[in-house]
C-alpha positions in Angstrom: -7.1 16.6 -55.3 -7.4 14.9 -52.2 -7.3 11.1 -51.6 -10.0 11.5 -49.6 -11.6 13.6 -52.5 -11.6 10.0 -54.9 -14.0 8.1 -52.3 -14.8 4.9 -54.2 -18.9 5.0 -55.3 -19.3 1.3 -54.5 -18.2 -0.7 -51.6 -16.0 -3.7 -52.6 -12.3 -4.6 -52.9 -12.0 -0.9 -54.4 -12.9 0.6 -51.1 -10.7 -2.1 -49.0 -7.4 -0.7 -50.8 -8.4 2.9 -50.9 -9.3 2.4 -46.9 -6.0 0.4 -46.8 -4.2 3.4 -48.0 -5.8 6.4 -46.9 -7.0 5.6 -43.1 -4.8 7.1 -40.5 -3.7 4.9 -37.3 -6.3 7.1 -35.2 -8.8 6.3 -37.7 -8.4 2.8 -37.5 -8.4 2.8 -34.1 -12.1 5.0 -33.8 -13.7 2.2 -36.0 -12.6 0.0 -34.0 -14.1 1.3 -31.0 -17.6 1.7 -32.4 -17.4 -1.6 -33.7 -16.2 -2.7 -30.2 -18.5 -0.5 -28.4 -21.7 -0.8 -31.0 -22.0 3.3 -30.6 -20.4 6.2 -28.6 -21.1 10.2 -28.6 -18.6 12.1 -30.1 -17.3 13.2 -26.6 -16.6 9.6 -25.9 -14.7 9.2 -28.8 -12.6 12.5 -28.3 -11.7 10.8 -24.4 -10.8 8.0 -26.2 -8.4 8.7 -29.0 -8.0 12.8 -28.8 -6.3 13.1 -24.9 -2.9 14.3 -27.0 -4.6 17.7 -27.6 -5.4 19.9 -25.4 -7.7 23.4 -25.7 -10.0 23.9 -28.6 -7.8 22.3 -30.8 -8.9 19.2 -29.4 -12.7 19.8 -30.3 -11.8 21.0 -33.7 -9.6 17.9 -34.7 -12.2 15.3 -33.3 -15.1 17.4 -35.3 -12.9 17.1 -38.6 -11.9 13.7 -38.2 -15.4 12.5 -37.2 -16.8 14.4 -40.0 -14.6 13.3 -42.6 -15.4 9.2 -41.6 -18.9 9.6 -41.7 -18.6 11.7 -44.9 -16.5 8.6 -45.9 -19.3 6.2 -44.5 -17.1 4.5 -42.3 -19.4 6.3 -39.3 -22.9 7.5 -39.2 -24.8 8.8 -36.6 -28.2 8.5 -35.0 -29.6 11.5 -35.5 -28.7 15.4 -37.7 -28.7 18.3 -35.3 -28.0 21.4 -37.8 -25.4 22.5 -36.9 -22.3 20.1 -38.1 -20.1 20.9 -35.2 -21.9 19.4 -32.7 -20.3 16.8 -33.0 -19.8 16.0 -29.4 -23.1 15.5 -28.9 -23.7 13.1 -31.8 -24.1 9.1 -31.2 -21.7 7.1 -33.7 -22.4 3.5 -34.9 -20.4 2.2 -38.2 -21.8 3.2 -41.4 -22.5 1.2 -44.4 -18.8 1.4 -45.8 -17.7 0.7 -41.9 -19.9 -2.7 -41.8 -18.2 -3.9 -44.6 -14.7 -2.7 -43.7 -15.2 -4.1 -40.6 -16.8 -7.5 -41.5 -13.6 -7.8 -43.9 -11.2 -7.1 -41.5 -13.0 -9.3 -38.9 -13.6 -12.6 -40.8 -17.4 -11.4 -41.2 -18.0 -10.3 -37.6 -19.7 -7.2 -37.4 -22.9 -5.2 -36.1 -24.2 -2.3 -37.0 -27.1 -0.7 -35.3 -30.0 0.6 -37.6 -32.3 2.8 -35.7 -32.4 1.8 -32.2 -34.8 2.4 -29.5 -34.0 5.4 -26.9 -33.6 3.1 -23.9 -31.0 0.7 -26.1 -29.0 3.7 -26.5 -28.9 4.7 -23.3 -28.2 1.8 -22.0 -25.3 1.2 -24.4 -23.9 4.6 -24.1 -23.7 3.8 -20.4 -21.8 0.7 -20.9 -19.2 2.7 -23.4 -18.8 4.9 -20.3 -17.8 2.5 -18.3 -15.0 1.3 -21.0 -14.3 5.2 -21.4 -13.4 6.0 -17.5 -11.3 2.9 -17.2 -9.5 3.6 -20.4 -8.9 7.1 -18.8 -8.1 5.7 -15.2 -5.5 3.7 -16.2 -3.2 5.7 -18.9 0.4 5.8 -17.2 -0.7 3.2 -14.4 0.4 0.0 -13.6 -3.1 -1.5 -14.2 -4.5 -2.7 -17.7 -7.5 -3.3 -19.0 -7.0 -6.3 -20.6 -10.3 -7.6 -22.0 -13.5 -5.5 -22.3 -16.6 -7.2 -24.4 -19.7 -5.8 -25.1 -23.0 -8.2 -24.5 -20.7 -11.3 -24.5 -22.3 -14.5 -25.3 -21.3 -16.9 -22.4 -23.0 -20.6 -22.8 -24.5 -21.5 -19.3 -24.3 -25.3 -19.3 -28.3 -26.2 -20.0 -28.6 -25.0 -23.4 -28.9 -21.4 -22.8 -27.0 -18.5 -22.3 -26.4 -15.8 -19.8 -26.3 -12.5 -20.7 -24.1 -9.9 -19.0 -24.3 -6.6 -20.5 -20.1 -6.3 -20.2 -17.3 -8.5 -19.0 -13.7 -7.2 -18.4 -10.6 -8.1 -17.1 -8.1 -5.7 -15.7 -5.2 -6.8 -14.6 -2.5 -5.6 -11.8 1.5 -6.4 -11.3 0.7 -10.0 -10.1 -3.1 -10.0 -10.0 -5.9 -10.2 -12.2 -9.7 -9.7 -11.5 -13.1 -10.8 -13.6 -16.2 -8.7 -13.4 -19.3 -9.0 -15.5 -21.4 -6.5 -15.4 -25.2 -5.7 -15.0 -26.0 -2.1 -15.8 -29.1 -1.3 -14.1 -31.3 1.2 -15.2 -34.0 0.8 -13.2 -36.7 -0.4 -15.6 -36.7 -4.3 -14.7 -38.7 -5.2 -11.3 -37.0 -6.4 -8.1 -38.3 -10.0 -9.0 -36.7 -9.9 -12.5 -33.3 -9.1 -10.8 -33.8 -11.4 -7.9 -34.3 -14.3 -10.7 -31.2 -12.9 -12.8 -29.1 -13.3 -9.8 -30.3 -16.5 -9.3 -29.1 -17.3 -12.6 -25.8 -16.5 -12.1 -25.0 -18.0 -8.7 -26.8 -21.4 -10.1 -24.2 -21.2 -12.9 -21.8 -21.0 -10.0 -23.4 -23.9 -8.3 -23.0 -26.3 -10.9 -19.3 -25.3 -10.9 -19.6 -23.4 -14.7 -17.2 -21.0 -15.7 -16.7 -18.2 -17.6 -13.8 -16.5 -20.4 -10.6 -17.3 -19.6 -11.3 -20.4 -17.2 -13.0 -18.9 -14.7 -16.0 -17.6 -13.0 -16.6 -13.8 -12.4 -17.7 -11.8 -10.0 -20.5 -9.8 -11.0 -20.6 -6.0 -10.5 -24.3 -4.0 -10.2 -24.4 -0.5 -11.3 -27.1 1.2 -10.0 -28.8 5.3 -11.4 -29.5 6.0 -6.6 -28.7 4.9 -3.5 -32.1 3.7 -3.5 -32.2 1.2 -6.0 -28.4 0.4 -4.2 -30.3 -0.6 -1.1 -33.3 -2.6 -2.7 -30.8 -4.9 -4.7 -28.6 -5.5 -2.1 -31.1 -6.2 0.2 -32.3 -9.1 -2.8 -28.9 -10.1 -2.7 -29.0 -10.7 1.6 -31.5 -12.5 0.7 -30.3 -15.3 -1.6 -27.6 -18.3 0.1 -24.1 -18.0 0.2 -21.6 -17.2 -1.8 -24.3 -14.1 -3.0 -22.5 -12.0 -0.5 -19.3 -12.3 -2.4 -20.5 -13.3 -5.6 -22.4 -9.8 -6.0 -21.3 -5.9 -6.0 -23.9 -3.2 -6.0 -22.1 0.2 -7.0 -23.6 3.5 -8.1 -22.5 4.3 -11.3 -20.7 7.4 -11.2 -18.7 5.5 -8.4 -17.7 2.0 -10.7 -14.5 2.5 -12.0 -13.1 4.0 -8.3 -15.0 0.6 -6.5 -13.3 -1.9 -8.8 -9.6 -0.5 -9.0 -9.9 -0.1 -5.2 -10.5 -3.5 -5.0 -8.1 -4.0 -7.6 -5.1 -2.7 -5.8 -6.3 -3.8 -2.2 
């Protein structure tokens, strides 16, 4: 009988012991990615953790590994298409056992999604895609993605919080760029966007700093050129240094722009 046929029935210390002895390095890396990103499609996880494989074997191994982790309750899917081999399009979150295991490893800090709405899922997957594209672009490069945090909590100095969608630090040989990201889905009105921009300007004006003791710039990704123009017009109507603090970019061009700024 294989080890995976003896999955403990209850989540507890026995499960932790079993997982520690049974999970591969790739299994742990997959769980860590889903813990960090909260949600990812099978294809996104394949791009992150199966890039060493090629051809049909890449998809086959991805399907087997993800199915095994779902069967072990370490991962869960948000939907269940009839054909299990469509794992590339499944949306994966931590399973009940995965949440417990992540909490045990992270001193109690783990977040498992339960029945998130469609809008949240689409937004979260865009954040995941940003991370995946960065990892892909930086493989075998001199630059390094040293930090990537989803929806980091940032005290605003007034008893509240700033709520960027993501924070990242990307490092070259002699320079590190720090960014907060706002992933615009064109669901918020322009007055709401303007208030958000003013909040960041006020934060900077009060000499507040973000993670790592610096003030990140803010990159706003948008779905259309028309939306980009509208938000750029809002920025143009704000006082300095709004033109230096904010960058607006079409979502598919985000990683390319970020790396051009770092390299130049």
